[in-house]
C-alpha positions in Angstrom: 27.5 -33.5 -78.4 30.2 -31.5 -76.7 33.6 -32.6 -77.9 36.4 -33.3 -75.5 38.5 -30.4 -77.0 35.6 -28.0 -76.5 35.0 -29.1 -72.9 38.8 -28.7 -72.2 38.8 -25.2 -73.6 35.8 -24.1 -71.5 37.4 -25.6 -68.4 40.3 -23.3 -69.0 37.9 -20.3 -69.3 36.5 -21.1 -65.9 39.7 -20.0 -64.1 40.8 -16.3 -64.2 44.5 -17.2 -64.4 44.0 -19.5 -67.5 41.2 -17.6 -69.1 43.3 -15.7 -71.6 44.9 -19.0 -72.9 41.5 -20.6 -73.0 40.1 -17.7 -75.1 43.0 -18.1 -77.5 42.4 -21.9 -77.8 38.7 -21.3 -78.3 39.5 -18.8 -81.1 41.7 -21.3 -82.9 39.2 -24.0 -82.4 36.3 -21.9 -83.9 38.3 -20.3 -86.7 38.2 -16.7 -85.2 41.1 -14.3 -84.8 40.3 -13.5 -81.0 37.7 -14.4 -78.4 36.7 -11.9 -75.7 34.8 -12.8 -72.5 32.4 -10.3 -70.8 30.2 -10.4 -67.7 27.4 -8.1 -66.6 27.9 -6.1 -63.3 24.2 -5.9 -62.2 24.9 -3.2 -59.6 26.1 -0.7 -62.2 24.3 -2.3 -65.3 27.5 -2.4 -67.3 29.3 -5.2 -69.2 32.9 -5.6 -68.0 35.8 -7.7 -69.4 36.1 -10.9 -67.4 39.0 -11.1 -64.9 42.2 -12.4 -66.6 41.1 -10.8 -70.0 42.3 -7.5 -71.5 40.5 -4.8 -69.5 40.5 -2.0 -72.1 38.6 -1.7 -75.4 38.9 0.8 -78.2 35.8 3.0 -78.1 34.2 1.0 -75.3 31.1 3.1 -75.5 30.1 1.5 -78.8 30.6 -2.0 -77.3 28.0 -1.7 -74.6 24.9 -1.6 -76.9 26.3 -4.6 -78.8 26.9 -6.6 -75.7 23.4 -5.7 -74.4 21.9 -6.9 -77.7 23.8 -10.2 -77.5 22.1 -10.9 -74.1 18.7 -9.8 -75.2 18.6 -11.7 -78.5 21.0 -14.5 -77.7 23.4 -13.4 -80.4 24.3 -10.4 -82.5 26.6 -9.3 -85.2 28.3 -5.9 -85.7 31.3 -4.0 -87.0 33.0 -2.6 -83.9 36.0 -0.3 -83.4 39.2 -2.3 -83.4 42.8 -1.4 -83.7 43.9 -2.1 -87.3 44.0 -0.6 -90.8 40.3 -0.1 -91.1 39.7 0.7 -87.5 36.8 -1.8 -87.3 36.3 -5.5 -87.1 33.5 -7.9 -87.6 32.3 -9.3 -84.3 29.8 -12.0 -83.5 28.5 -12.3 -80.0 26.8 -15.1 -78.1 25.0 -14.1 -74.8 23.3 -15.8 -71.9 20.4 -13.8 -70.6 20.3 -15.4 -67.2 23.9 -14.9 -66.1 24.7 -11.9 -68.4 27.8 -13.7 -69.9 28.9 -12.9 -73.4 31.4 -14.5 -75.8 32.5 -12.3 -78.6 34.3 -13.8 -81.7 36.4 -11.2 -83.5 37.5 -11.7 -87.1 35.5 -14.7 -88.0 32.3 -16.7 -87.2 32.4 -19.9 -85.1 32.2 -23.0 -87.2 28.7 -24.4 -87.4 29.2 -27.5 -85.2 30.6 -25.4 -82.4 27.4 -23.4 -81.8 25.5 -26.0 -79.8 28.5 -26.6 -77.5 29.0 -22.9 -77.0 25.4 -22.3 -76.1 25.5 -25.2 -73.6 28.7 -24.3 -71.9 28.2 -20.5 -71.8 25.9 -20.5 -68.7 28.7 -22.2 -66.7 31.0 -19.4 -67.7 28.4 -16.9 -66.6 27.9 -18.5 -63.2 31.7 -18.5 -62.7 31.9 -14.8 -63.6 29.0 -14.1 -61.2 30.9 -15.9 -58.4 34.1 -14.0 -59.1 32.2 -10.7 -59.1 30.6 -11.6 -55.8 34.0 -12.7 -54.3 35.5 -9.4 -55.4 32.6 -7.4 -54.0 32.8 -9.3 -50.8 36.5 -8.8 -50.6 36.1 -5.1 -51.3 33.4 -4.9 -48.7 35.5 -6.7 -46.2 38.4 -4.4 -46.9 36.2 -1.5 -46.6 34.8 -2.9 -43.4 38.2 -3.5 -42.1 39.2 0.1 -43.1 36.1 1.4 -41.6 36.7 -0.6 -38.4 40.3 0.7 -38.1 39.0 4.3 -38.7 36.3 3.8 -36.1 38.8 2.4 -33.7 41.2 5.3 -34.3 38.2 7.7 -33.8 37.2 6.0 -30.6 40.8 6.3 -29.3 40.8 10.0 -30.3 37.4 10.5 -28.7 38.5 8.7 -25.5 41.7 10.8 -25.3 39.6 13.9 -25.9 37.2 12.8 -23.2 40.0 12.2 -20.7 41.6 15.5 -21.6 38.2 17.3 -21.2 37.7 15.4 -17.9 41.1 16.4 -16.7 40.6 20.0 -17.8 37.3 20.1 -16.1 38.8 18.8 -12.9 41.6 21.3 -13.1 39.1 24.1 -13.7 37.0 22.8 -10.8 40.1 22.7 -8.5 41.1 26.1 -9.7 37.6 27.4 -9.0 37.7 25.9 -5.5 41.2 27.4 -4.9 40.1 30.8 -6.2 37.0 30.7 -4.0 39.1 29.7 -1.0 41.6 32.4 -1.8 38.9 35.0 -2.2 37.4 33.9 1.1 40.7 34.1 2.9 41.4 37.5 1.2 38.1 38.8 2.4 38.7 37.5 5.9 42.3 38.9 5.9 40.8 42.3 4.6 38.2 42.3 7.4 40.7 41.4 10.0 43.0 44.2 8.7 40.2 46.7 9.0 39.4 45.5 12.5 43.0 45.7 13.4 43.4 49.3 12.1 40.3 50.3 14.0 41.7 48.7 17.2 45.1 50.3 16.6 43.5 53.7 16.1 41.4 53.3 19.2 44.3 52.1 21.3 46.5 55.0 20.2 43.8 57.6 20.7 43.1 56.4 24.2 46.6 57.5 25.6 46.8 60.5 23.3 43.6 62.0 24.9 45.0 62.3 28.5 48.4 63.3 27.2 46.8 66.1 25.1 44.7 67.2 28.1 47.7 67.1 30.4 49.7 69.3 28.1 46.9 71.8 27.9 46.6 71.8 31.7 50.3 72.4 32.2 50.2 75.2 29.6 47.7 77.2 31.7 50.4 78.0 34.2 47.8 77.7 37.1 48.7 74.3 38.5 50.2 73.5 41.9 53.3 71.4 42.4 51.1 68.4 43.4 49.0 68.8 40.3 52.2 68.9 38.2 53.3 65.7 39.7 49.9 64.0 39.0 49.8 65.3 35.5 53.4 64.1 34.9 52.4 60.7 36.2 49.5 60.6 33.8 51.8 61.5 30.9 54.3 58.9 31.9 51.7 56.1 32.2 50.2 56.9 28.9 53.5 57.1 27.0 54.5 53.8 28.6 51.2 52.3 27.3 51.9 53.7 23.8 55.4 52.4 23.9 54.1 48.9 24.9 51.8 48.9 21.9 54.5 49.8 19.5 56.9 47.3 21.0 54.3 44.6 20.6 54.0 45.4 16.9 57.7 45.4 16.4 58.1 42.3 18.5 55.6 40.2 16.7 57.1 41.3 13.3 60.5 40.2 14.4 59.4 36.9 15.9 57.1 35.8 13.0 59.9 36.6 10.4 62.4 34.7 12.4 64.6 37.7 13.1 64.8 37.2 16.9 68.0 35.6 18.2 67.2 33.5 21.3 69.6 32.8 24.1 70.1 29.2 25.0 70.6 29.1 28.8 69.2 27.0 31.6 66.5 28.7 33.8 64.6 27.3 36.8 61.0 26.8 35.7 59.7 28.2 39.1 61.7 31.4 38.5 60.1 31.9 35.1 56.6 31.6 36.6 57.4 33.9 39.5 58.8 36.6 37.1 55.7 36.3 34.9 53.4 36.7 37.9 55.3 39.7 39.1 54.8 41.4 35.7 51.1 40.6 35.5 50.5 41.7 39.1 49.6 45.4 38.4 46.9 44.4 35.8 45.6 41.6 38.2 45.2 44.1 41.0 43.5 46.6 38.8 40.9 44.1 37.7 40.4 42.9 41.3 40.8 39.2 40.4 41.5 36.3 42.7 44.7 34.4 41.8 45.4 30.8 42.8 48.9 29.4 42.1 49.9 25.8 42.5 53.5 24.7 41.7 54.6 21.1 41.8 57.3 20.4 44.3 60.7 19.9 42.8 61.2 16.1 42.3 65.0 16.2 42.6 67.5 18.0 44.6 68.1 20.4 41.8 65.2 22.6 40.5 63.5 21.7 37.3 64.9 23.8 34.5 64.0 24.7 30.9 66.4 25.8 28.2 66.0 29.0 26.2 65.8 32.8 26.4 64.8 33.8 29.9 63.2 37.1 28.8 61.1 35.4 26.0 60.0 32.6 28.4 58.8 35.1 30.9 57.1 36.9 28.1 55.2 33.7 27.0 53.7 33.2 30.4 53.0 36.8 31.0 51.1 37.2 27.7 48.9 34.2 28.6 48.3 35.5 32.1 47.4 39.0 30.7 45.0 37.4 28.2 43.2 35.6 31.0 43.1 38.7 33.1 41.7 40.9 30.3 39.0 38.5 29.3 37.8 37.7 32.8 35.2 40.2 34.3 36.4 42.2 37.3 36.5 40.1 40.5 36.9 36.8 38.5 39.2 33.8 39.3 42.5 33.1 37.7 44.5 29.9 38.3 48.1 29.1 37.4 49.4 25.6 37.7 52.9 24.2 37.0 53.4 20.4 36.6 56.8 18.9 36.4 57.1 15.6 34.4 60.1 13.5 33.7 60.6 15.1 30.2 58.3 18.1 30.2 57.3 21.1 32.3 53.7 22.2 31.8 52.4 25.6 32.8 48.6 26.0 32.7 46.6 29.2 33.0 42.8 28.9 33.5 40.1 31.4 34.1 36.3 31.7 34.5 36.0 34.5 32.0 34.2 35.0 28.8 35.5 31.8 27.2 36.0 31.1 23.5 33.4 30.3 20.9 33.8 27.2 18.9 34.1 29.1 15.6 36.9 31.3 17.1 38.8 28.5 18.8 40.8 27.3 15.6 41.9 30.9 15.0 42.7 32.0 18.6 46.5 32.0 17.9 46.2 33.9 14.6 47.5 37.5 14.4 45.0 40.3 15.4 42.4 37.7 16.5 40.3 38.7 19.5 37.0 37.7 21.0 33.9 39.8 21.0 34.6 43.0 22.8 32.3 45.3 24.7 31.6 48.8 23.3 34.0 50.4 25.9 36.7 47.9 24.7 37.8 47.6 28.3 40.2 44.7 27.5 42.5 46.8 25.4 45.4 45.5 23.3 45.8 44.6 19.6 45.3 40.8 19.6 49.1 40.1 19.4 49.8 38.4 22.7 48.7 34.9 21.9 50.1 34.8 18.4 53.5 36.0 19.8 53.3 33.5 22.7 52.7 30.5 20.4 55.5 31.5 18.0 58.0 31.9 20.8 56.9 28.6 22.4 57.5 26.7 19.1 60.9 28.3 18.8 61.7 26.8 22.2 60.6 23.4 21.0 57.4 23.5 23.0 53.7 23.5 22.4 50.8 25.8 23.3 47.3 24.4 23.5 43.9 26.0 24.4 40.6 24.5 25.6 37.3 26.1 26.2 33.7 24.8 26.7 32.3 27.8 24.9 31.2 31.4 25.5 30.9 32.3 29.1 32.6 29.1 30.3 36.2 30.2 30.8 39.3 29.0 29.0 42.5 27.0 29.8 45.9 27.5 28.1 48.7 25.0 28.6 52.4 25.7 27.7 54.5 22.6 27.4 58.3 23.0 27.4 61.0 20.4 27.2 62.7 19.8 30.5 66.5 20.5 30.3 69.1 18.6 32.2 72.8 19.5 32.7 75.1 21.9 34.5 73.6 25.2 35.6 74.4 28.0 33.3 74.2 31.5 34.6 71.6 33.8 33.1 72.5 37.1 31.6 75.0 38.7 34.0 73.9 41.6 36.0 74.8 44.9 34.4 77.9 46.4 36.0 76.9 49.0 38.5 78.8 51.3 40.7 78.4 54.6 42.4 77.2 57.5 40.3 79.9 59.4 38.4 78.6 62.8 39.5 78.0 65.7 37.1 78.7 64.8 33.4 79.3 66.8 30.3 76.5 65.6 28.0 76.1 66.4 24.3 72.7 65.7 22.7 72.5 65.5 18.9 68.9 65.4 17.6 67.2 67.3 14.8 63.9 67.1 16.7 64.0 70.3 18.7 61.2 69.3 21.2 62.7 65.9 21.9 66.3 67.4 22.4 65.0 70.2 24.7 63.0 68.0 27.0 65.8 65.5 27.3 68.3 68.3 28.0 66.0 69.7 30.7 65.7 66.3 32.3 69.5 65.8 32.4 70.1 69.4 33.6 67.6 68.8 36.5 69.8 65.8 37.3 72.9 68.1 37.7 74.6 67.4 34.4 76.0 70.0 32.0 74.1 69.6 28.8 74.6 71.0 25.3 72.4 70.4 22.2 73.2 70.2 18.5 70.7 69.7 15.8 72.9 68.3 13.1 76.3 66.5 12.7 78.1 69.7 11.7 77.1 71.5 14.9 78.0 68.4 16.9 81.5 68.3 15.5 82.0 72.0 16.2 80.8 71.7 19.8 83.1 68.7 20.6 86.1 70.5 19.2 85.3 73.5 21.4 84.9 71.4 24.5 85.0 67.6 25.1 82.0 65.6 26.3 81.7 62.7 28.7 78.5 61.3 27.2 77.1 61.7 23.7 73.4 61.0 23.0 73.2 60.7 19.2 70.0 60.4 17.2 70.5 58.1 14.2 68.2 59.9 11.7 70.1 63.2 11.3 69.6 65.6 8.3 73.2 65.7 7.0 74.8 62.4 7.9 73.3 59.5 10.0 74.3 58.9 13.6 76.4 55.9 12.7 78.7 57.9 10.5 78.8 60.7 13.1 79.8 58.3 15.8 82.7 57.0 13.7 84.0 60.5 13.0 83.7 61.5 16.7 85.5 58.3 17.8 88.6 59.5 15.9 88.8 62.8 17.9 91.0 62.9 21.0 88.2 64.9 22.8 86.0 61.7 22.6 88.7 59.2 23.5 87.0 58.4 26.9 83.4 59.4 26.0 80.4 57.1 26.3 78.3 56.9 23.1 74.6 56.2 23.4 72.4 55.7 20.3 68.9 57.2 20.7 66.6 56.1 17.9 63.2 54.9 17.0 64.7 51.7 15.5 65.2 48.9 18.0 65.4 45.7 16.0 68.4 43.3 16.4 70.0 44.5 13.2 69.8 48.1 14.4 71.5 47.3 17.6 74.2 45.4 15.7 74.8 48.5 13.4 75.1 50.6 16.6 77.8 48.3 18.0 79.7 48.3 14.7 79.6 52.1 14.6 81.2 52.3 18.1 78.2 53.0 20.3 78.4 51.7 23.9 74.6 51.5 24.4 71.4 51.6 22.4 68.1 53.2 23.6 64.9 53.3 21.7 62.5 56.2 21.7 60.7 57.3 23.8 63.7 57.1 26.1 63.1 55.4 29.5 64.3 58.0 32.0 65.3 55.4 34.6 67.2 53.4 32.0 69.1 56.5 30.9 70.0 57.5 34.5 71.3 53.9 35.1 73.4 54.0 31.9 74.9 57.3 32.9 76.0 55.7 36.2 77.8 52.8 34.4 81.6 52.9 34.2 83.2 53.5 30.9 83.7 50.2 28.9 80.6 48.4 30.3 79.0 46.0 27.8 76.7 47.4 25.2 73.1 47.0 26.1 69.6 48.0 25.4 67.5 49.8 27.9 67.6 47.8 31.2 64.2 46.5 32.3 62.5 48.8 34.8 62.0 47.6 38.3 58.9 45.4 38.4 57.8 46.9 41.7 57.9 45.7 45.3 54.7 43.8 45.4 54.7 40.0 45.7 52.4 37.1 44.7 51.8 34.5 47.4 52.1 30.9 46.3 49.6 28.3 47.5 
C-alpha cells in the first residue's frame, strides 16, 4: 500500500519547481539526511541531476558508476564524496532501468515499509524527467532552429544585396564597355577623317603652289614678253586667291563653330540674298558648263519678303550650298534653285542631278571634313567645310538646313529654311565712304619680312606713291621723325615690339597727327580687328593683301570708319531668272 503521505511527496517530486521541497520531505519521511533525484540523458549516456535539484556534486566522476549500478541492479550502496568532516557519506540508491531515474538517500537507509512505495512510484518520476528532458531538447532545438533561421535569413539578405551589387556592377561594366567601344570607334573615325583632311589639305595647297612656283621660275629667266608677264601674273593672282580662300575657310569654320562670330541683325530682301549668292557662284558654274534654272516666288505683298540676320553670312550660306551642288555635278549637268515664300518662313532649295549621296554618308553630310567619294584627279576641290559652315550659320540665324538624296548617282536636294522677318526696313551696312583719289601719298611700310615689304613697296610705287620701308619699330620711329607719312602700313608681328604698341607710340607724334594707320597681319579674327581698333588703326587688312582693297583704302578720306578689306567686285556677269 502506498500511504497518502508518500503519494503527496512523490506528487511534489513530479514538478521541477517543487522538486527540492519534495526531496526534503521524502528524506524526512524515510529517515535520511538528504534525497537526490537523477535522470539519465540517453543522448550522452550520463546521469544528470533532475531540474530543480542542486546541479553540482563533489567529485561527480565517482558518482556516475554508482548511479549506473543502481539502474542495472535496481539498488546499490556506496560511500561517496560528500562535503563534511570525513569527506564521504553513506549513500543508498534505488534505480528504474526503463526510465533511467535514480533516487539517492544520503546519510541513512529508507525505512523498510517505504521500499515498496518507492519502487512503485519511481517509474512515474522517471517518465516525468524524460518528458522534461524532451521538452528542454525540443526547446533548445527550436531556439537553435530559430537562430539558424535568423542567420539563414540574414545570409539570404546579404546574398541578395551582393547579387544586386554584382548585377549593378556588371551593368556598369557593360555600359562602360559599350561606351569605351563607342568612344574607340568614334576616335578611330575621327583619326581617319583627320588623316583624310590632312591629305586633302596638302593636296589643295600643293595645287596652287605648283603654278606659282613655275610662274616664279618663268619670270626669273628674264626672257618673257610683256604679254607673258601679264599672263603669268594672272596665274599667280588666281592661285594666291585660291590659297587665301582655303585659309579663310579654315579660319571661318573655326570662328563659327566656337561661337566667336558676331552676327549683324538687319533686314534683307530674300530675293537679294539669292541674287548675290548666284553672282558669287557664277564663275564656277560657267567653268563647269552647267545649266542653271532659277525659280523665285512672286512677292505676296507690296513689300518684298525679308529675313533678319547678317547679310554677308546669309549670302555665304546659299553660296556654299550652290558651290557644293556645282562641284559634285559632272560637267554639263543641271542645277536648280527655287525660293518659296510662306507666311512665316522663306525656303531656298538647291537641287542637282549630280553624284548624289550614299545612305551611309547622309547622316554625316554636315560634319566637318566630310566629303563624298572623289575621283583620283580630285576635280571637285575644297576641304569639306562648306556644308558644315552653312548649317552652323543657318542655325545661328534660327533656321534649318535639310538634305535629301535617293542615293549614289541620283542627285541631291538641300533646303534652307529661314524665319521670315516683318517690320520697318533697316539699311544694310552703309556703303564705304568714297571720293576722288587723294593723289600721290607718302607711305611707310613696316614689316620684318623683306620680300613681303619689297613687293608691296614696288606695287605702291608703281601706283605713283612715295614709299619707304622699315623692318622694325626702331627704324619706323626714326623714319617718321625724319619725314612724316600720310599712310602707315604696319605689320603686327614685329621683332622688337608688336604693331599695336608701335601704332600707339606713333599716334603720339605730331608727324602722324593726320596719318592713316592700316594694320597688315596674318591674323583676321574678330578679336584681332578689335585689338587693331583699340590700338588706333583706321583699317585692318589680312595677308596676303588684296591689292584692289588696298587701293580703295588709300582713296578713302581721313577719318573713314575702320573696316576690313572691302569685298572685290563680283564681276559684270548676270544670271537670268526664269
